SELO-945812 format. One record per residue: residue in one letter; residue number from 1; x, z, y of N, C-alpha, C, O in turn. Coordinates in Angstrom, 1 decimal, padded with zeros to 4 digits. Example, Ala and Ser with C-alpha at 12.3 -4.5 7.8 and 13.67 -1.06 7.14 Angstrom:
! residues 2
  residuo  num     nc1     nc3     nc2    cac1    cac3    cac2     cc1     cc3     cc2     oc1     oc3     oc2
        A    1   013.2   007.8  -005.7   012.3   007.8  -004.5   013.2   007.8  -003.3   014.2   008.5  -003.3
        S    2   012.8   007.1  -002.2   013.7   007.1  -001.1   012.9   007.9   000.0   013.4   008.0   001.1
This chain:
! residues 116
  residuo  num     nc1     nc3     nc2    cac1    cac3    cac2     cc1     cc3     cc2     oc1     oc3     oc2
        M    1   000.8   000.0  -001.2   000.0   000.0   000.0   000.9   000.0   001.2   001.9   000.7   001.3
        G    2   000.6  -000.8   002.2   001.3  -000.9   003.5   001.1   000.2   004.5   000.2   001.0   004.3
        H    3   001.9   000.2   005.5   001.7   001.2   006.5   000.8   000.7   007.6   000.5  -000.5   007.7
        D    4   000.2   001.7   008.4  -000.7   001.3   009.4   000.0   000.9   010.7   001.2   001.0   010.9
        A    5  -000.8   000.4   011.7  -000.2  -000.1   013.0   000.5   001.0   013.7   001.5   000.7   014.4
        Q    6  -000.1   002.2   013.7   000.6   003.3   014.4   002.0   003.6   013.9   002.9   003.8   014.6
        W    7   002.1   003.6   012.6   003.4   003.8   011.9   004.4   002.7   012.4   005.5   003.0   012.7
        H    8   003.9   001.4   012.3   004.8   000.3   012.8   005.2   000.5   014.2   006.4   000.3   014.5
        A    9   004.3   000.9   015.1   004.7   001.0   016.5   005.7   002.2   016.7   006.6   002.0   017.4
        R   10   005.5   003.2   015.9   006.4   004.4   016.0   007.8   004.0   015.6   008.8   004.4   016.2
        I   11   007.9   003.4   014.4   009.2   003.0   013.9   009.9   002.0   014.8   011.1   002.1   015.0
        S   12   009.1   001.1   015.3   009.7   000.1   016.3   010.2   000.8   017.5   011.3   000.4   018.0
        R   13   009.5   001.8   018.0   010.0   002.5   019.2   011.3   003.3   018.8   012.2   003.4   019.6
        V   14   011.4   003.9   017.6   012.6   004.6   017.2   013.7   003.6   017.1   014.8   004.0   017.7
        L   15   013.6   002.5   016.5   014.7   001.5   016.4   015.1   001.0   017.7   016.3   000.9   018.0
        S   16   014.1   000.6   018.6   014.4   000.1   019.9   015.2   001.2   020.8   016.1   000.9   021.5
        G   17   014.7   002.4   020.7   015.3   003.5   021.4   016.7   003.8   020.9   017.6   004.1   021.8
        A   18   017.0   003.7   019.6   018.3   003.8   019.1   019.3   002.8   019.7   020.4   003.0   020.0
        L   19   018.8   001.5   019.7   019.6   000.4   020.3   020.0   000.8   021.7   021.2   000.6   022.1
        R   20   019.0   001.3   022.5   019.3   001.6   023.9   020.4   002.8   024.0   021.3   002.7   024.8
        V   21   020.2   003.8   023.2   021.1   004.9   023.2   022.5   004.4   022.8   023.5   004.9   023.4
        W   22   022.7   003.5   021.9   024.0   003.0   021.5   024.5   002.0   022.4   025.7   001.5   022.2
        G   23   023.8   001.5   023.4   024.2   000.5   024.3   024.2  -000.9   023.7   025.0  -001.8   024.1
        V   24   023.3  -001.2   022.7   023.3  -002.5   022.0   022.1  -003.2   022.7   020.9  -002.8   022.6
        S   25   022.4  -004.4   023.2   021.4  -005.3   023.7   020.7  -006.0   022.6   021.5  -006.6   021.7
        G   26   019.4  -006.0   022.5   018.8  -006.7   021.4   017.3  -006.4   021.4   016.8  -005.8   022.3
        A   27   016.7  -006.8   020.3   015.2  -006.6   020.2   014.9  -006.2   018.7   015.7  -006.4   017.8
        V   28   013.8  -005.5   018.6   013.2  -005.2   017.3   011.9  -005.8   017.2   011.0  -005.7   018.0
        T   29   011.7  -006.6   016.1   010.4  -007.3   015.9   009.9  -006.9   014.5   010.6  -006.4   013.6
        G   30   008.6  -007.2   014.2   008.1  -007.2   012.9   008.7  -008.3   012.1   009.0  -009.3   012.6
        D   31   008.9  -008.0   010.8   009.4  -009.1   009.9   008.2  -010.0   009.5   007.3  -009.5   008.8
        P   32   008.3  -011.2   009.9   007.1  -012.1   009.5   006.9  -012.3   008.0   005.8  -012.7   007.6
        G   33   008.0  -012.1   007.2   007.8  -012.2   005.8   007.6  -011.0   005.0   007.5  -011.0   003.8
        D   34   007.4  -009.8   005.8   007.3  -008.6   005.1   006.5  -007.6   006.0   007.0  -007.2   007.0
        A   35   005.3  -007.3   005.6   004.4  -006.4   006.4   005.0  -005.0   006.6   004.6  -004.4   007.6
        D   36   005.9  -004.6   005.7   006.5  -003.2   005.9   007.9  -003.3   006.4   008.7  -002.4   006.3
        G   37   008.2  -004.4   007.1   009.6  -004.6   007.5   009.7  -004.9   009.0   008.8  -005.2   009.7
        F   38   011.0  -004.8   009.4   011.4  -005.1   010.8   012.6  -005.9   010.8   013.3  -006.0   009.8
        V   39   012.8  -006.6   011.9   014.1  -007.4   012.1   014.7  -006.8   013.4   014.1  -006.9   014.4
        V   40   016.0  -006.4   013.2   016.7  -005.9   014.4   017.6  -007.1   014.8   018.5  -007.5   014.0
        V   41   017.4  -007.6   016.0   018.2  -008.8   016.4   019.0  -008.4   017.6   018.5  -008.4   018.8
        P   42   020.3  -008.1   017.4   021.2  -007.8   018.5   021.5  -009.1   019.3   021.6  -010.2   018.7
        D   43   021.8  -009.0   020.6   022.2  -010.2   021.3   023.5  -010.8   020.8   023.7  -012.0   020.9
        A   44   024.4  -009.9   020.4   025.6  -010.4   019.8   025.7  -009.9   018.4   025.7  -008.7   018.1
        G   45   025.8  -010.8   017.4   025.9  -010.4   016.0   024.7  -010.9   015.2   023.7  -011.3   015.8
        P   46   024.8  -010.7   013.9   023.7  -011.2   013.1   022.5  -010.3   013.0   022.7  -009.1   013.3
        A   47   021.4  -010.8   012.7   020.1  -010.0   012.6   020.2  -009.2   011.3   021.0  -009.5   010.4
        M   48   019.4  -008.1   011.3   019.4  -007.2   010.2   017.9  -006.9   009.8   017.1  -006.6   010.7
        R   49   017.6  -007.1   008.6   016.2  -006.8   008.1   016.2  -005.3   007.6   017.0  -004.9   006.9
        V   50   015.1  -004.6   008.1   014.9  -003.2   007.7   013.6  -003.2   007.1   012.6  -003.7   007.6
        R   51   013.5  -002.5   005.9   012.3  -002.4   005.2   012.1  -001.0   004.6   013.0  -000.4   004.2
        H   52   010.8  -000.5   004.6   010.5   000.8   004.0   009.6   000.6   002.9   008.6  -000.2   003.0
        Q   53   009.9   001.2   001.8   009.0   001.2   000.6   008.7   002.7   000.3   009.6   003.5   000.1
        A   54   007.4   003.0   000.3   007.0   004.4   000.0   007.6   004.8  -001.4   007.5   004.1  -002.4
        G   55   008.2   005.9  -001.4   008.8   006.4  -002.7   010.2   005.9  -002.9   010.9   006.5  -003.7
        A   56   010.6   004.8  -002.3   011.9   004.2  -002.6   012.8   004.3  -001.4   014.0   004.0  -001.5
        G   57   012.3   004.6  -000.2   013.1   004.8   001.0   013.3   003.5   001.8   012.4   002.6   001.7
        W   58   014.4   003.4   002.5   014.7   002.3   003.4   015.8   001.4   002.8   016.7   001.8   002.2
        T   59   015.7   000.1   003.1   016.8  -000.8   002.9   017.1  -001.5   004.2   016.3  -001.8   005.0
        V   60   018.4  -001.8   004.3   018.9  -002.6   005.5   019.7  -003.7   004.9   020.6  -003.6   004.1
        T   61   019.3  -004.9   005.2   019.9  -006.1   004.7   020.6  -006.9   005.9   019.9  -007.6   006.6
        P   62   021.9  -006.7   006.1   022.5  -007.5   007.2   022.8  -009.0   006.8   022.8  -009.3   005.6
        R   63   022.9  -009.8   007.7   023.2  -011.2   007.5   024.7  -011.4   007.7   025.4  -010.8   008.6
        D   64   025.3  -012.2   006.8   026.8  -012.5   007.0   027.0  -013.2   008.3   026.3  -014.2   008.6
        P   65   027.9  -012.7   009.2   028.0  -013.3   010.5   028.5  -014.8   010.5   028.2  -015.5   011.5
        V   66   029.1  -015.2   009.4   029.6  -016.6   009.4   028.6  -017.5   008.7   028.2  -018.5   009.3
        A   67   028.2  -017.2   007.5   027.3  -018.1   006.7   025.9  -017.8   007.0   025.0  -018.7   006.8
        G   68   025.5  -016.7   007.5   024.1  -016.4   007.8   023.3  -016.0   006.6   022.1  -015.7   006.8
        A   69   023.9  -015.9   005.4   023.2  -015.5   004.2   023.0  -014.0   004.2   023.8  -013.3   004.8
        A   70   022.0  -013.6   003.5   021.8  -012.1   003.4   022.9  -011.5   002.5   023.2  -012.1   001.5
        M   71   023.4  -010.4   003.0   024.4  -009.6   002.2   023.6  -008.6   001.4   022.4  -008.3   001.6
        P   72   024.3  -007.9   000.4   023.6  -006.9  -000.4   023.0  -005.8   000.5   023.7  -005.4   001.5
        P   73   021.8  -005.3   000.2   021.2  -004.3   001.1   021.8  -002.9   000.9   022.3  -002.6  -000.2
        G   74   021.8  -002.2   002.0   022.1  -000.7   001.9   020.8   000.0   001.7   019.8  -000.4   002.2
        R   75   020.9   001.1   000.9   019.7   001.8   000.6   019.8   003.2   001.1   020.9   003.9   001.0
        H   76   018.7   003.8   001.7   018.7   005.1   002.3   017.4   005.8   002.0   016.3   005.2   002.0
        A   77   017.5   007.1   001.6   016.3   007.9   001.3   015.5   008.2   002.5   014.3   008.3   002.4
        G   78   016.2   008.4   003.6   015.5   008.8   004.8   015.9   008.0   006.1   016.8   007.2   006.1
        L   79   015.2   008.2   007.1   015.4   007.5   008.4   016.8   007.9   009.0   017.4   007.0   009.6
        Q   80   017.3   009.1   008.8   018.6   009.4   009.3   019.7   008.6   008.7   020.5   008.1   009.5
        G   81   019.7   008.3   007.4   020.7   007.5   006.8   020.6   006.0   007.3   021.6   005.4   007.5
        L   82   019.3   005.6   007.5   019.1   004.2   008.0   019.7   004.1   009.4   020.4   003.1   009.6
        L   83   019.4   005.0   010.3   019.9   005.0   011.6   021.5   005.1   011.6   022.1   004.4   012.4
        R   84   022.0   005.9   010.8   023.5   006.0   010.7   024.1   004.7   010.3   025.1   004.2   011.0
        Q   85   023.5   004.0   009.3   024.1   002.7   009.0   023.9   001.7   010.1   024.9   000.9   010.4
        L   86   022.8   001.6   010.7   022.6   000.7   011.8   023.6   000.9   012.9   024.2   000.0   013.5
        R   87   023.9   002.2   013.3   024.9   002.5   014.3   026.2   002.0   013.9   027.0   001.4   014.7
        E   88   026.6   002.3   012.6   027.9   001.9   012.1   028.0   000.3   012.2   029.1  -000.2   012.5
        D   89   027.0  -000.4   011.8   027.0  -001.8   011.8   026.9  -002.5   013.2   027.6  -003.5   013.5
        L   90   026.1  -001.9   014.0   025.8  -002.6   015.3   026.6  -002.0   016.5   026.9  -002.7   017.4
        A   91   027.0  -000.8   016.4   027.7  -000.1   017.5   028.8   000.8   017.0   028.7   002.0   017.2
        P   92   029.8   000.3   016.3   030.8   001.1   015.6   031.6   002.0   016.6   032.1   003.0   016.3
        D   93   031.6   001.6   017.9   032.4   002.4   018.9   031.5   003.4   019.6   032.0   004.2   020.4
        A   94   030.2   003.4   019.3   029.3   004.3   020.0   029.6   005.7   019.3   029.8   005.8   018.1
        P   95   029.6   006.7   020.2   029.9   008.1   019.6   028.8   008.5   018.6   027.6   008.3   018.8
        A   96   029.3   009.1   017.5   028.3   009.6   016.6   027.7   010.8   017.2   028.3   011.6   017.9
        G   97   026.4   011.0   016.9   025.7   012.1   017.4   024.3   012.1   016.8   024.0   011.3   015.9
        R   98   023.5   013.0   017.3   022.1   013.1   016.8   021.2   012.4   017.8   021.3   012.5   019.0
        L   99   020.2   011.7   017.2   019.1   011.1   018.0   018.0   012.1   017.8   017.7   012.5   016.7
        V  100   017.3   012.5   018.9   016.2   013.4   018.7   014.9   012.5   018.7   014.6   011.8   019.7
        I  101   014.2   012.6   017.6   013.0   011.8   017.4   011.8   012.7   017.4   011.7   013.6   016.6
        G  102   010.9   012.5   018.3   009.7   013.3   018.4   008.9   012.9   019.5   009.3   012.2   020.4
        A  103   007.6   013.4   019.5   006.7   013.1   020.6   007.2   014.0   021.8   007.6   015.1   021.7
        Q  104   007.0   013.4   023.0   007.4   014.1   024.2   006.2   014.0   025.1   005.5   013.0   025.2
        P  105   005.9   015.1   025.8   004.7   015.1   026.7   005.1   014.2   028.0   006.2   014.0   028.3
        L  106   004.0   013.7   028.6   004.2   012.9   029.8   004.7   013.8   030.9   004.3   015.0   031.0
        L  107   005.6   013.3   031.7   006.1   014.1   032.8   004.9   014.6   033.7   004.0   013.8   034.0
        G  108   005.0   015.8   034.2   004.0   016.3   035.1   002.7   016.7   034.4   001.7   016.9   035.2
        R  109   002.6   016.8   033.1   001.4   017.1   032.4   001.7   018.2   031.4   002.8   018.2   030.8
        D  110   000.7   019.1   031.2   000.9   020.1   030.2   000.4   019.6   028.8   000.0   018.4   028.8
        Q  111   000.4   020.4   027.8   000.0   019.9   026.5  -001.4   019.4   026.4  -001.7   018.5   025.6
        S  112  -002.3   019.9   027.3  -003.7   019.5   027.2  -003.9   018.2   028.0  -005.0   017.6   028.0
        G  113  -002.8   017.7   028.7  -003.0   016.5   029.5  -003.3   016.7   031.0  -003.4   015.8   031.7
        R  114  -003.5   018.0   031.4  -003.8   018.3   032.8  -002.5   018.2   033.6  -001.4   018.6   033.1
        R  115  -002.6   017.8   034.8  -001.4   017.8   035.7  -001.0   019.2   036.0  -001.8   020.1   036.2
        Q  116   000.3   019.4   036.1   000.9   020.7   036.3   001.2   020.8   037.8   001.7   021.9   038.2
């Protein structure tokens, strides 16, 4: 069974935000060939397919920079391992650190949505 639209939007924001934090120019799109997948397309370098399978975790399939063919996928049980591999592949010079992933309240509003 596939994931819902909210899940896709949330993961897309996480991946796009990670690119920004690492200083990587590029885009994250849905994978047209896989309803549970994404394509990370850096401005410089080959695209990477990212896929989630419930119970099996995440796979990252980079493209060979010269031939363009898919290379063997990396497998990760959780989102943390996936993000670590993407940083190593896309921004090896970016400092290693933690990305804080979570909902954040809108500025100037309390938890109930009232202006402070």
